[in-house]
PDB file of N, CA, C, O and CB in Angstrom:
ATOM      1  N   UNK A   1       4.046 -18.316   8.261  1.00  0.00           N
ATOM      2  CA  UNK A   1       5.428 -18.288   7.835  1.00  0.00           C
ATOM      3  C   UNK A   1       5.632 -17.401   6.689  1.00  0.00           C
ATOM      4  O   UNK A   1       6.605 -16.647   6.673  1.00  0.00           O
ATOM      5  CB  UNK A   1       5.901 -19.623   7.502  1.00  0.00           C
ATOM      6  N   UNK A   2       4.773 -17.436   5.712  1.00  0.00           N
ATOM      7  CA  UNK A   2       4.945 -16.548   4.540  1.00  0.00           C
ATOM      8  C   UNK A   2       4.751 -15.112   4.869  1.00  0.00           C
ATOM      9  O   UNK A   2       5.448 -14.236   4.356  1.00  0.00           O
ATOM     10  CB  UNK A   2       3.997 -16.920   3.451  1.00  0.00           C
ATOM     11  N   UNK A   3       3.753 -14.858   5.770  1.00  0.00           N
ATOM     12  CA  UNK A   3       3.464 -13.567   6.186  1.00  0.00           C
ATOM     13  C   UNK A   3       4.711 -12.865   6.880  1.00  0.00           C
ATOM     14  O   UNK A   3       5.021 -11.694   6.661  1.00  0.00           O
ATOM     15  CB  UNK A   3       2.274 -13.633   7.104  1.00  0.00           C
ATOM     16  N   UNK A   4       5.391 -13.721   7.744  1.00  0.00           N
ATOM     17  CA  UNK A   4       6.534 -13.271   8.427  1.00  0.00           C
ATOM     18  C   UNK A   4       7.620 -12.908   7.443  1.00  0.00           C
ATOM     19  O   UNK A   4       8.305 -11.897   7.599  1.00  0.00           O
ATOM     20  CB  UNK A   4       6.998 -14.299   9.391  1.00  0.00           C
ATOM     21  N   UNK A   5       7.768 -13.706   6.466  1.00  0.00           N
ATOM     22  CA  UNK A   5       8.803 -13.456   5.433  1.00  0.00           C
ATOM     23  C   UNK A   5       8.491 -12.145   4.676  1.00  0.00           C
ATOM     24  O   UNK A   5       9.402 -11.346   4.459  1.00  0.00           O
ATOM     25  CB  UNK A   5       8.880 -14.667   4.419  1.00  0.00           C
ATOM     26  N   UNK A   6       7.264 -11.913   4.282  1.00  0.00           N
ATOM     27  CA  UNK A   6       6.933 -10.710   3.585  1.00  0.00           C
ATOM     28  C   UNK A   6       7.093  -9.484   4.446  1.00  0.00           C
ATOM     29  O   UNK A   6       7.496  -8.423   3.968  1.00  0.00           O
ATOM     30  CB  UNK A   6       5.556 -10.791   3.074  1.00  0.00           C
ATOM     31  N   UNK A   7       6.758  -9.639   5.791  1.00  0.00           N
ATOM     32  CA  UNK A   7       6.918  -8.537   6.716  1.00  0.00           C
ATOM     33  C   UNK A   7       8.337  -8.183   6.858  1.00  0.00           C
ATOM     34  O   UNK A   7       8.684  -7.005   6.778  1.00  0.00           O
ATOM     35  CB  UNK A   7       6.341  -8.855   8.044  1.00  0.00           C
ATOM     36  N   UNK A   8       9.226  -9.185   7.076  1.00  0.00           N
ATOM     37  CA  UNK A   8      10.582  -8.939   7.248  1.00  0.00           C
ATOM     38  C   UNK A   8      11.252  -8.319   6.012  1.00  0.00           C
ATOM     39  O   UNK A   8      12.120  -7.459   6.163  1.00  0.00           O
ATOM     40  CB  UNK A   8      11.230 -10.180   7.619  1.00  0.00           C
ATOM     41  N   UNK A   9      10.882  -8.718   4.835  1.00  0.00           N
ATOM     42  CA  UNK A   9      11.372  -8.159   3.671  1.00  0.00           C
ATOM     43  C   UNK A   9      10.956  -6.658   3.551  1.00  0.00           C
ATOM     44  O   UNK A   9      11.789  -5.804   3.247  1.00  0.00           O
ATOM     45  CB  UNK A   9      10.897  -8.969   2.510  1.00  0.00           C
ATOM     46  N   UNK A  10       9.671  -6.361   3.792  1.00  0.00           N
ATOM     47  CA  UNK A  10       9.192  -4.966   3.679  1.00  0.00           C
ATOM     48  C   UNK A  10       9.797  -4.143   4.779  1.00  0.00           C
ATOM     49  O   UNK A  10      10.055  -2.961   4.553  1.00  0.00           O
ATOM     50  CB  UNK A  10       7.644  -4.887   3.741  1.00  0.00           C
ATOM     51  N   UNK A  11      10.053  -4.696   5.999  1.00  0.00           N
ATOM     52  CA  UNK A  11      10.639  -3.967   7.114  1.00  0.00           C
ATOM     53  C   UNK A  11      12.139  -3.531   6.776  1.00  0.00           C
ATOM     54  O   UNK A  11      12.558  -2.391   6.982  1.00  0.00           O
ATOM     55  CB  UNK A  11      10.587  -4.880   8.419  1.00  0.00           C
ATOM     56  N   UNK A  12      12.866  -4.523   6.258  1.00  0.00           N
ATOM     57  CA  UNK A  12      14.296  -4.278   5.929  1.00  0.00           C
ATOM     58  C   UNK A  12      14.354  -3.189   4.810  1.00  0.00           C
ATOM     59  O   UNK A  12      15.132  -2.238   4.877  1.00  0.00           O
ATOM     60  CB  UNK A  12      15.029  -5.650   5.449  1.00  0.00           C
ATOM     61  N   UNK A  13      13.511  -3.378   3.809  1.00  0.00           N
ATOM     62  CA  UNK A  13      13.512  -2.385   2.709  1.00  0.00           C
ATOM     63  C   UNK A  13      13.084  -0.989   3.234  1.00  0.00           C
ATOM     64  O   UNK A  13      13.612   0.025   2.776  1.00  0.00           O
ATOM     65  CB  UNK A  13      12.545  -2.851   1.553  1.00  0.00           C
ATOM     66  N   UNK A  14      12.168  -0.936   4.154  1.00  0.00           N
ATOM     67  CA  UNK A  14      11.683   0.389   4.686  1.00  0.00           C
ATOM     68  C   UNK A  14      12.832   0.947   5.544  1.00  0.00           C
ATOM     69  O   UNK A  14      13.105   2.140   5.416  1.00  0.00           O
ATOM     70  CB  UNK A  14      10.297   0.241   5.570  1.00  0.00           C
ATOM     71  N   UNK A  15      13.518   0.196   6.394  1.00  0.00           N
ATOM     72  CA  UNK A  15      14.633   0.744   7.166  1.00  0.00           C
ATOM     73  C   UNK A  15      15.680   1.272   6.323  1.00  0.00           C
ATOM     74  O   UNK A  15      16.165   2.364   6.620  1.00  0.00           O
ATOM     75  CB  UNK A  15      15.207  -0.250   8.052  1.00  0.00           C
ATOM     76  N   UNK A  16      16.117   0.605   5.251  1.00  0.00           N
ATOM     77  CA  UNK A  16      17.072   1.074   4.309  1.00  0.00           C
ATOM     78  C   UNK A  16      16.647   2.406   3.650  1.00  0.00           C
ATOM     79  O   UNK A  16      17.435   3.343   3.520  1.00  0.00           O
ATOM     80  CB  UNK A  16      17.292   0.019   3.272  1.00  0.00           C
ATOM     81  N   UNK A  17      15.419   2.439   3.260  1.00  0.00           N
ATOM     82  CA  UNK A  17      14.920   3.715   2.625  1.00  0.00           C
ATOM     83  C   UNK A  17      14.834   4.844   3.639  1.00  0.00           C
ATOM     84  O   UNK A  17      15.112   5.986   3.273  1.00  0.00           O
ATOM     85  CB  UNK A  17      13.512   3.502   1.981  1.00  0.00           C
ATOM     86  N   UNK A  18      14.463   4.594   4.901  1.00  0.00           N
ATOM     87  CA  UNK A  18      14.430   5.643   5.920  1.00  0.00           C
ATOM     88  C   UNK A  18      15.772   6.152   6.168  1.00  0.00           C
ATOM     89  O   UNK A  18      15.976   7.365   6.214  1.00  0.00           O
ATOM     90  CB  UNK A  18      13.836   5.162   7.194  1.00  0.00           C
ATOM     91  N   UNK A  19      16.771   5.228   6.344  1.00  0.00           N
ATOM     92  CA  UNK A  19      18.156   5.660   6.629  1.00  0.00           C
ATOM     93  C   UNK A  19      18.750   6.517   5.517  1.00  0.00           C
ATOM     94  O   UNK A  19      19.444   7.504   5.761  1.00  0.00           O
ATOM     95  CB  UNK A  19      19.045   4.446   6.850  1.00  0.00           C
ATOM     96  N   UNK A  20      18.441   6.089   4.238  1.00  0.00           N
ATOM     97  CA  UNK A  20      19.009   6.769   3.110  1.00  0.00           C
ATOM     98  C   UNK A  20      18.345   8.156   3.012  1.00  0.00           C
ATOM     99  O   UNK A  20      19.054   9.126   2.743  1.00  0.00           O
ATOM    100  CB  UNK A  20      18.819   5.937   1.799  1.00  0.00           C
ATOM    101  N   UNK A  21      17.056   8.298   3.209  1.00  0.00           N
ATOM    102  CA  UNK A  21      16.379   9.565   3.163  1.00  0.00           C
ATOM    103  C   UNK A  21      16.862  10.530   4.284  1.00  0.00           C
ATOM    104  O   UNK A  21      17.049  11.729   4.075  1.00  0.00           O
ATOM    105  CB  UNK A  21      14.879   9.334   3.269  1.00  0.00           C
ATOM    106  N   UNK A  22      17.049   9.938   5.463  1.00  0.00           N
ATOM    107  CA  UNK A  22      17.503  10.709   6.658  1.00  0.00           C
ATOM    108  C   UNK A  22      18.940  11.263   6.307  1.00  0.00           C
ATOM    109  O   UNK A  22      19.277  12.403   6.627  1.00  0.00           O
ATOM    110  CB  UNK A  22      17.528   9.753   8.026  1.00  0.00           C
ATOM    111  N   UNK A  23      19.695  10.463   5.687  1.00  0.00           N
ATOM    112  CA  UNK A  23      21.087  10.928   5.374  1.00  0.00           C
ATOM    113  C   UNK A  23      21.056  12.024   4.301  1.00  0.00           C
ATOM    114  O   UNK A  23      21.864  12.951   4.362  1.00  0.00           O
ATOM    115  CB  UNK A  23      21.985   9.724   4.879  1.00  0.00           C
ATOM    116  N   UNK A  24      20.141  11.942   3.314  1.00  0.00           N
ATOM    117  CA  UNK A  24      20.060  12.847   2.174  1.00  0.00           C
ATOM    118  C   UNK A  24      19.496  14.194   2.668  1.00  0.00           C
ATOM    119  O   UNK A  24      20.032  15.252   2.341  1.00  0.00           O
ATOM    120  CB  UNK A  24      19.164  12.236   1.025  1.00  0.00           C
ATOM    121  N   UNK A  25      18.420  14.141   3.450  1.00  0.00           N
ATOM    122  CA  UNK A  25      17.600  15.307   3.778  1.00  0.00           C
ATOM    123  C   UNK A  25      17.985  15.923   5.169  1.00  0.00           C
ATOM    124  O   UNK A  25      17.833  17.123   5.399  1.00  0.00           O
ATOM    125  CB  UNK A  25      16.097  14.897   3.768  1.00  0.00           C
ATOM    126  N   UNK A  26      18.459  15.094   6.023  1.00  0.00           N
ATOM    127  CA  UNK A  26      18.736  15.519   7.470  1.00  0.00           C
ATOM    128  C   UNK A  26      17.596  15.537   8.384  1.00  0.00           C
ATOM    129  O   UNK A  26      17.684  16.024   9.511  1.00  0.00           O
ATOM    130  CB  UNK A  26      19.299  16.860   7.512  1.00  0.00           C
ATOM    131  N   UNK A  27      16.435  14.971   7.880  1.00  0.00           N
ATOM    132  CA  UNK A  27      15.184  14.927   8.634  1.00  0.00           C
ATOM    133  C   UNK A  27      15.199  13.604   9.429  1.00  0.00           C
ATOM    134  O   UNK A  27      15.954  12.682   9.124  1.00  0.00           O
ATOM    135  CB  UNK A  27      13.905  15.032   7.669  1.00  0.00           C
ATOM    136  N   UNK A  28      14.320  13.549  10.475  1.00  0.00           N
ATOM    137  CA  UNK A  28      14.239  12.367  11.257  1.00  0.00           C
ATOM    138  C   UNK A  28      13.011  11.585  10.641  1.00  0.00           C
ATOM    139  O   UNK A  28      11.937  12.157  10.455  1.00  0.00           O
ATOM    140  CB  UNK A  28      14.075  12.707  12.844  1.00  0.00           C
ATOM    141  N   UNK A  29      13.206  10.302  10.344  1.00  0.00           N
ATOM    142  CA  UNK A  29      12.184   9.451   9.737  1.00  0.00           C
ATOM    143  C   UNK A  29      11.757   8.308  10.665  1.00  0.00           C
ATOM    144  O   UNK A  29      12.539   7.762  11.444  1.00  0.00           O
ATOM    145  CB  UNK A  29      12.701   8.881   8.421  1.00  0.00           C
ATOM    146  N   UNK A  30      10.484   7.987  10.534  1.00  0.00           N
ATOM    147  CA  UNK A  30       9.956   6.888  11.330  1.00  0.00           C
ATOM    148  C   UNK A  30       9.457   5.695  10.386  1.00  0.00           C
ATOM    149  O   UNK A  30       8.867   5.963   9.339  1.00  0.00           O
ATOM    150  CB  UNK A  30       8.768   7.431  12.246  1.00  0.00           C
ATOM    151  N   UNK A  31       9.673   4.537  10.725  1.00  0.00           N
ATOM    152  CA  UNK A  31       9.099   3.386  10.016  1.00  0.00           C
ATOM    153  C   UNK A  31       7.919   2.972  10.918  1.00  0.00           C
ATOM    154  O   UNK A  31       8.151   2.572  12.059  1.00  0.00           O
ATOM    155  CB  UNK A  31      10.187   2.166   9.778  1.00  0.00           C
ATOM    156  N   UNK A  32       6.707   3.053  10.463  1.00  0.00           N
ATOM    157  CA  UNK A  32       5.541   2.767  11.229  1.00  0.00           C
ATOM    158  C   UNK A  32       4.558   1.965  10.420  1.00  0.00           C
ATOM    159  O   UNK A  32       4.674   1.900   9.196  1.00  0.00           O
ATOM    160  CB  UNK A  32       4.918   4.025  11.721  1.00  0.00           C
ATOM    161  N   UNK A  33       3.609   1.363  11.062  1.00  0.00           N
ATOM    162  CA  UNK A  33       2.551   0.590  10.435  1.00  0.00           C
ATOM    163  C   UNK A  33       1.332   1.459  10.465  1.00  0.00           C
ATOM    164  O   UNK A  33       0.815   1.823  11.521  1.00  0.00           O
ATOM    165  CB  UNK A  33       2.305  -0.783  11.148  1.00  0.00           C
ATOM    166  N   UNK A  34       0.867   1.794   9.227  1.00  0.00           N
ATOM    167  CA  UNK A  34      -0.314   2.576   9.078  1.00  0.00           C
ATOM    168  C   UNK A  34      -1.314   1.794   8.125  1.00  0.00           C
ATOM    169  O   UNK A  34      -0.974   1.420   7.003  1.00  0.00           O
ATOM    170  CB  UNK A  34       0.058   4.012   8.515  1.00  0.00           C
ATOM    171  N   UNK A  35      -2.500   1.590   8.631  1.00  0.00           N
ATOM    172  CA  UNK A  35      -3.508   0.865   7.874  1.00  0.00           C
ATOM    173  C   UNK A  35      -3.070  -0.526   7.442  1.00  0.00           C
ATOM    174  O   UNK A  35      -3.467  -1.015   6.385  1.00  0.00           O
ATOM    175  CB  UNK A  35      -3.886   1.653   6.675  1.00  0.00           C
ATOM    176  N   UNK A  36      -2.274  -1.136   8.247  1.00  0.00           N
ATOM    177  CA  UNK A  36      -1.832  -2.536   7.978  1.00  0.00           C
ATOM    178  C   UNK A  36      -0.649  -2.680   7.108  1.00  0.00           C
ATOM    179  O   UNK A  36      -0.251  -3.811   6.829  1.00  0.00           O
ATOM    180  CB  UNK A  36      -2.908  -3.293   7.367  1.00  0.00           C
ATOM    181  N   UNK A  37      -0.032  -1.588   6.638  1.00  0.00           N
ATOM    182  CA  UNK A  37       1.188  -1.739   5.846  1.00  0.00           C
ATOM    183  C   UNK A  37       2.305  -0.821   6.413  1.00  0.00           C
ATOM    184  O   UNK A  37       2.016   0.114   7.159  1.00  0.00           O
ATOM    185  CB  UNK A  37       0.904  -1.402   4.338  1.00  0.00           C
ATOM    186  N   UNK A  38       3.492  -1.075   6.078  1.00  0.00           N
ATOM    187  CA  UNK A  38       4.644  -0.350   6.581  1.00  0.00           C
ATOM    188  C   UNK A  38       4.913   0.806   5.731  1.00  0.00           C
ATOM    189  O   UNK A  38       4.939   0.724   4.503  1.00  0.00           O
ATOM    190  CB  UNK A  38       5.852  -1.214   6.663  1.00  0.00           C
ATOM    191  N   UNK A  39       5.124   1.952   6.424  1.00  0.00           N
ATOM    192  CA  UNK A  39       5.330   3.271   5.768  1.00  0.00           C
ATOM    193  C   UNK A  39       6.592   3.957   6.356  1.00  0.00           C
ATOM    194  O   UNK A  39       6.916   3.833   7.537  1.00  0.00           O
ATOM    195  CB  UNK A  39       4.049   4.202   5.964  1.00  0.00           C
ATOM    196  N   UNK A  40       7.263   4.673   5.468  1.00  0.00           N
ATOM    197  CA  UNK A  40       8.383   5.521   5.965  1.00  0.00           C
ATOM    198  C   UNK A  40       7.860   6.980   5.922  1.00  0.00           C
ATOM    199  O   UNK A  40       7.545   7.524   4.864  1.00  0.00           O
ATOM    200  CB  UNK A  40       9.746   5.339   5.062  1.00  0.00           C
ATOM    201  N   UNK A  41       7.782   7.600   7.176  1.00  0.00           N
ATOM    202  CA  UNK A  41       7.230   8.869   7.321  1.00  0.00           C
ATOM    203  C   UNK A  41       8.134   9.854   8.005  1.00  0.00           C
ATOM    204  O   UNK A  41       8.682   9.518   9.054  1.00  0.00           O
ATOM    205  CB  UNK A  41       6.004   8.761   8.019  1.00  0.00           C
ATOM    206  N   UNK A  42       8.332  11.051   7.487  1.00  0.00           N
ATOM    207  CA  UNK A  42       9.170  11.972   8.206  1.00  0.00           C
ATOM    208  C   UNK A  42       8.502  12.577   9.464  1.00  0.00           C
ATOM    209  O   UNK A  42       7.272  12.625   9.494  1.00  0.00           O
ATOM    210  CB  UNK A  42       9.585  13.061   7.280  1.00  0.00           C
ATOM    211  N   UNK A  43       9.189  13.016  10.444  1.00  0.00           N
ATOM    212  CA  UNK A  43       8.705  13.452  11.753  1.00  0.00           C
ATOM    213  C   UNK A  43       7.736  14.635  11.474  1.00  0.00           C
ATOM    214  O   UNK A  43       6.683  14.721  12.105  1.00  0.00           O
ATOM    215  CB  UNK A  43       9.927  13.877  12.734  1.00  0.00           C
ATOM    216  N   UNK A  44       8.098  15.574  10.503  1.00  0.00           N
ATOM    217  CA  UNK A  44       7.263  16.722  10.245  1.00  0.00           C
ATOM    218  C   UNK A  44       5.873  16.362   9.845  1.00  0.00           C
ATOM    219  O   UNK A  44       4.923  17.025  10.262  1.00  0.00           O
ATOM    220  CB  UNK A  44       7.862  17.552   9.210  1.00  0.00           C
ATOM    221  N   UNK A  45       5.705  15.264   8.996  1.00  0.00           N
ATOM    222  CA  UNK A  45       4.447  14.783   8.555  1.00  0.00           C
ATOM    223  C   UNK A  45       3.680  14.160   9.679  1.00  0.00           C
ATOM    224  O   UNK A  45       2.453  14.255   9.711  1.00  0.00           O
ATOM    225  CB  UNK A  45       4.621  13.826   7.455  1.00  0.00           C
ATOM    226  N   UNK A  46       4.359  13.524  10.606  1.00  0.00           N
ATOM    227  CA  UNK A  46       3.627  12.923  11.745  1.00  0.00           C
ATOM    228  C   UNK A  46       2.996  14.036  12.563  1.00  0.00           C
ATOM    229  O   UNK A  46       1.847  13.945  12.996  1.00  0.00           O
ATOM    230  CB  UNK A  46       4.579  12.050  12.645  1.00  0.00           C
ATOM    231  N   UNK A  47       3.807  15.129  12.770  1.00  0.00           N
ATOM    232  CA  UNK A  47       3.262  16.315  13.543  1.00  0.00           C
ATOM    233  C   UNK A  47       2.116  16.970  12.893  1.00  0.00           C
ATOM    234  O   UNK A  47       1.224  17.487  13.566  1.00  0.00           O
ATOM    235  CB  UNK A  47       4.315  17.358  13.750  1.00  0.00           C
ATOM    236  N   UNK A  48       2.110  16.965  11.522  1.00  0.00           N
ATOM    237  CA  UNK A  48       1.072  17.557  10.770  1.00  0.00           C
ATOM    238  C   UNK A  48      -0.168  16.711  10.890  1.00  0.00           C
ATOM    239  O   UNK A  48      -1.272  17.242  11.015  1.00  0.00           O
ATOM    240  CB  UNK A  48       1.481  17.734   9.338  1.00  0.00           C
ATOM    241  N   UNK A  49      -0.007  15.391  10.855  1.00  0.00           N
ATOM    242  CA  UNK A  49      -1.231  14.516  10.936  1.00  0.00           C
ATOM    243  C   UNK A  49      -1.742  14.597  12.329  1.00  0.00           C
ATOM    244  O   UNK A  49      -2.959  14.497  12.488  1.00  0.00           O
ATOM    245  CB  UNK A  49      -0.935  13.008  10.548  1.00  0.00           C
ATOM    246  N   UNK A  50      -1.010  14.755  13.300  1.00  0.00           N
ATOM    247  CA  UNK A  50      -1.530  14.888  14.646  1.00  0.00           C
ATOM    248  C   UNK A  50      -2.335  16.183  14.735  1.00  0.00           C
ATOM    249  O   UNK A  50      -3.406  16.175  15.341  1.00  0.00           O
ATOM    250  CB  UNK A  50      -0.381  14.868  15.692  1.00  0.00           C
ATOM    251  N   UNK A  51      -1.893  17.243  14.188  1.00  0.00           N
ATOM    252  CA  UNK A  51      -2.609  18.476  14.222  1.00  0.00           C
ATOM    253  C   UNK A  51      -3.890  18.430  13.376  1.00  0.00           C
ATOM    254  O   UNK A  51      -4.845  19.155  13.655  1.00  0.00           O
ATOM    255  CB  UNK A  51      -1.716  19.579  13.759  1.00  0.00           C
ATOM    256  N   UNK A  52      -3.907  17.599  12.371  1.00  0.00           N
ATOM    257  CA  UNK A  52      -5.140  17.407  11.606  1.00  0.00           C
ATOM    258  C   UNK A  52      -6.125  16.404  12.158  1.00  0.00           C
ATOM    259  O   UNK A  52      -7.173  16.171  11.555  1.00  0.00           O
ATOM    260  CB  UNK A  52      -4.799  17.005  10.263  1.00  0.00           C
ATOM    261  N   UNK A  53      -5.791  15.766  13.369  1.00  0.00           N
ATOM    262  CA  UNK A  53      -6.622  14.884  14.009  1.00  0.00           C
ATOM    263  C   UNK A  53      -6.771  13.539  13.242  1.00  0.00           C
ATOM    264  O   UNK A  53      -7.843  12.934  13.249  1.00  0.00           O
ATOM    265  CB  UNK A  53      -7.907  15.537  14.212  1.00  0.00           C
ATOM    266  N   UNK A  54      -5.689  13.092  12.591  1.00  0.00           N
ATOM    267  CA  UNK A  54      -5.685  11.869  11.879  1.00  0.00           C
ATOM    268  C   UNK A  54      -5.489  10.648  12.748  1.00  0.00           C
ATOM    269  O   UNK A  54      -5.727   9.508  12.349  1.00  0.00           O
ATOM    270  CB  UNK A  54      -4.663  11.918  10.867  1.00  0.00           C
ATOM    271  N   UNK A  55      -5.032  10.951  13.984  1.00  0.00           N
ATOM    272  CA  UNK A  55      -4.862   9.889  15.035  1.00  0.00           C
ATOM    273  C   UNK A  55      -5.889  10.049  16.037  1.00  0.00           C
ATOM    274  O   UNK A  55      -6.562  11.080  16.034  1.00  0.00           O
ATOM    275  CB  UNK A  55      -3.492   9.927  15.711  1.00  0.00           C
ATOM    276  N   UNK A  56      -6.089   9.121  16.916  1.00  0.00           N
ATOM    277  CA  UNK A  56      -7.058   9.204  18.011  1.00  0.00           C
ATOM    278  C   UNK A  56      -6.823  10.488  18.823  1.00  0.00           C
ATOM    279  O   UNK A  56      -5.726  11.046  18.819  1.00  0.00           O
ATOM    280  CB  UNK A  56      -6.954   7.949  18.931  1.00  0.00           C
ATOM    281  N   UNK A  57      -7.848  10.931  19.500  1.00  0.00           N
ATOM    282  CA  UNK A  57      -7.812  12.121  20.287  1.00  0.00           C
ATOM    283  C   UNK A  57      -6.789  11.823  21.474  1.00  0.00           C
ATOM    284  O   UNK A  57      -6.808  10.757  22.091  1.00  0.00           O
ATOM    285  CB  UNK A  57      -9.305  12.513  20.807  1.00  0.00           C
ATOM    286  N   UNK A  58      -5.929  12.816  21.727  1.00  0.00           N
ATOM    287  CA  UNK A  58      -5.008  12.611  22.797  1.00  0.00           C
ATOM    288  C   UNK A  58      -3.698  12.043  22.405  1.00  0.00           C
ATOM    289  O   UNK A  58      -2.779  12.053  23.225  1.00  0.00           O
ATOM    290  CB  UNK A  58      -5.595  11.775  23.764  1.00  0.00           C
ATOM    291  N   UNK A  59      -3.535  11.546  21.214  1.00  0.00           N
ATOM    292  CA  UNK A  59      -2.249  10.928  20.679  1.00  0.00           C
ATOM    293  C   UNK A  59      -1.153  11.991  20.536  1.00  0.00           C
ATOM    294  O   UNK A  59      -1.311  13.030  19.894  1.00  0.00           O
ATOM    295  CB  UNK A  59      -2.494  10.235  19.261  1.00  0.00           C
ATOM    296  N   UNK A  60      -0.063  11.662  21.165  1.00  0.00           N
ATOM    297  CA  UNK A  60       1.110  12.647  21.178  1.00  0.00           C
ATOM    298  C   UNK A  60       2.254  11.952  20.229  1.00  0.00           C
ATOM    299  O   UNK A  60       2.171  10.786  19.843  1.00  0.00           O
ATOM    300  CB  UNK A  60       1.698  12.925  22.829  1.00  0.00           C
ATOM    301  N   UNK A  61       3.211  12.738  19.947  1.00  0.00           N
ATOM    302  CA  UNK A  61       4.326  12.203  19.117  1.00  0.00           C
ATOM    303  C   UNK A  61       5.083  11.222  19.904  1.00  0.00           C
ATOM    304  O   UNK A  61       5.696  10.331  19.316  1.00  0.00           O
ATOM    305  CB  UNK A  61       5.269  13.306  18.621  1.00  0.00           C
ATOM    306  N   UNK A  62       5.095  11.308  21.160  1.00  0.00           N
ATOM    307  CA  UNK A  62       5.829  10.356  22.045  1.00  0.00           C
ATOM    308  C   UNK A  62       5.232   8.955  21.949  1.00  0.00           C
ATOM    309  O   UNK A  62       5.906   7.925  21.935  1.00  0.00           O
ATOM    310  CB  UNK A  62       5.792  10.838  23.531  1.00  0.00           C
ATOM    311  N   UNK A  63       3.858   9.021  21.880  1.00  0.00           N
ATOM    312  CA  UNK A  63       3.119   7.686  21.702  1.00  0.00           C
ATOM    313  C   UNK A  63       3.473   7.044  20.383  1.00  0.00           C
ATOM    314  O   UNK A  63       3.651   5.827  20.316  1.00  0.00           O
ATOM    315  CB  UNK A  63       1.548   7.880  21.763  1.00  0.00           C
ATOM    316  N   UNK A  64       3.579   7.837  19.330  1.00  0.00           N
ATOM    317  CA  UNK A  64       3.913   7.180  18.052  1.00  0.00           C
ATOM    318  C   UNK A  64       5.332   6.779  18.030  1.00  0.00           C
ATOM    319  O   UNK A  64       5.653   5.801  17.354  1.00  0.00           O
ATOM    320  CB  UNK A  64       3.625   8.078  16.872  1.00  0.00           C
ATOM    321  N   UNK A  65       6.226   7.445  18.711  1.00  0.00           N
ATOM    322  CA  UNK A  65       7.614   7.003  18.729  1.00  0.00           C
ATOM    323  C   UNK A  65       7.731   5.669  19.473  1.00  0.00           C
ATOM    324  O   UNK A  65       8.554   4.828  19.112  1.00  0.00           O
ATOM    325  CB  UNK A  65       8.517   8.073  19.386  1.00  0.00           C
ATOM    326  N   UNK A  66       6.921   5.477  20.494  1.00  0.00           N
ATOM    327  CA  UNK A  66       6.895   4.090  21.149  1.00  0.00           C
ATOM    328  C   UNK A  66       6.439   3.026  20.222  1.00  0.00           C
ATOM    329  O   UNK A  66       6.985   1.926  20.299  1.00  0.00           O
ATOM    330  CB  UNK A  66       5.971   4.064  22.374  1.00  0.00           C
ATOM    331  N   UNK A  67       5.482   3.235  19.340  1.00  0.00           N
ATOM    332  CA  UNK A  67       5.021   2.314  18.500  1.00  0.00           C
ATOM    333  C   UNK A  67       5.811   2.156  17.135  1.00  0.00           C
ATOM    334  O   UNK A  67       5.563   1.244  16.347  1.00  0.00           O
ATOM    335  CB  UNK A  67       3.677   2.628  18.296  1.00  0.00           C
ATOM    336  N   UNK A  68       6.720   3.058  16.934  1.00  0.00           N
ATOM    337  CA  UNK A  68       7.472   3.015  15.647  1.00  0.00           C
ATOM    338  C   UNK A  68       8.299   1.855  15.641  1.00  0.00           C
ATOM    339  O   UNK A  68       8.826   1.491  16.692  1.00  0.00           O
ATOM    340  CB  UNK A  68       8.321   4.235  15.407  1.00  0.00           C
ATOM    341  N   UNK A  69       8.492   1.163  14.452  1.00  0.00           N
ATOM    342  CA  UNK A  69       9.361   0.005  14.333  1.00  0.00           C
ATOM    343  C   UNK A  69      10.795   0.394  14.211  1.00  0.00           C
ATOM    344  O   UNK A  69      11.692  -0.331  14.643  1.00  0.00           O
ATOM    345  CB  UNK A  69       8.970  -0.827  13.167  1.00  0.00           C
ATOM    346  N   UNK A  70      11.026   1.607  13.588  1.00  0.00           N
ATOM    347  CA  UNK A  70      12.411   2.083  13.519  1.00  0.00           C
ATOM    348  C   UNK A  70      12.380   3.593  13.475  1.00  0.00           C
ATOM    349  O   UNK A  70      11.502   4.194  12.856  1.00  0.00           O
ATOM    350  CB  UNK A  70      13.165   1.502  12.276  1.00  0.00           C
ATOM    351  N   UNK A  71      13.422   4.245  14.191  1.00  0.00           N
ATOM    352  CA  UNK A  71      13.507   5.679  14.131  1.00  0.00           C
ATOM    353  C   UNK A  71      14.945   5.988  13.737  1.00  0.00           C
ATOM    354  O   UNK A  71      15.902   5.471  14.314  1.00  0.00           O
ATOM    355  CB  UNK A  71      13.096   6.357  15.495  1.00  0.00           C
ATOM    356  N   UNK A  72      15.062   6.884  12.697  1.00  0.00           N
ATOM    357  CA  UNK A  72      16.397   7.333  12.268  1.00  0.00           C
ATOM    358  C   UNK A  72      16.942   8.280  13.217  1.00  0.00           C
ATOM    359  O   UNK A  72      16.186   8.850  14.004  1.00  0.00           O
ATOM    360  CB  UNK A  72      16.377   7.950  10.917  1.00  0.00           C
ATOM    361  N   UNK A  73      18.256   8.509  13.210  1.00  0.00           N
ATOM    362  CA  UNK A  73      18.842   9.413  14.099  1.00  0.00           C
ATOM    363  C   UNK A  73      19.191  10.707  13.429  1.00  0.00           C
ATOM    364  O   UNK A  73      19.717  11.614  14.075  1.00  0.00           O
ATOM    365  CB  UNK A  73      20.009   8.818  14.710  1.00  0.00           C
TER     366      UNK A  73
END
């Protein structure tokens, strides 16, 4: 129960941060879980991490979009 509360608090805070950053910069942001914690990451950085092979071989941007908790417009 406490884990769910912490997760929901972090998720809501990350979504607010992502929306604010997207509005300020005009970039597309993803709220994703990396290494067990929630992160707000711009699309450009995701592409860069894929090129640097930070994800499993064969991972595409579309796969990460499916797993993203929230995607800004």
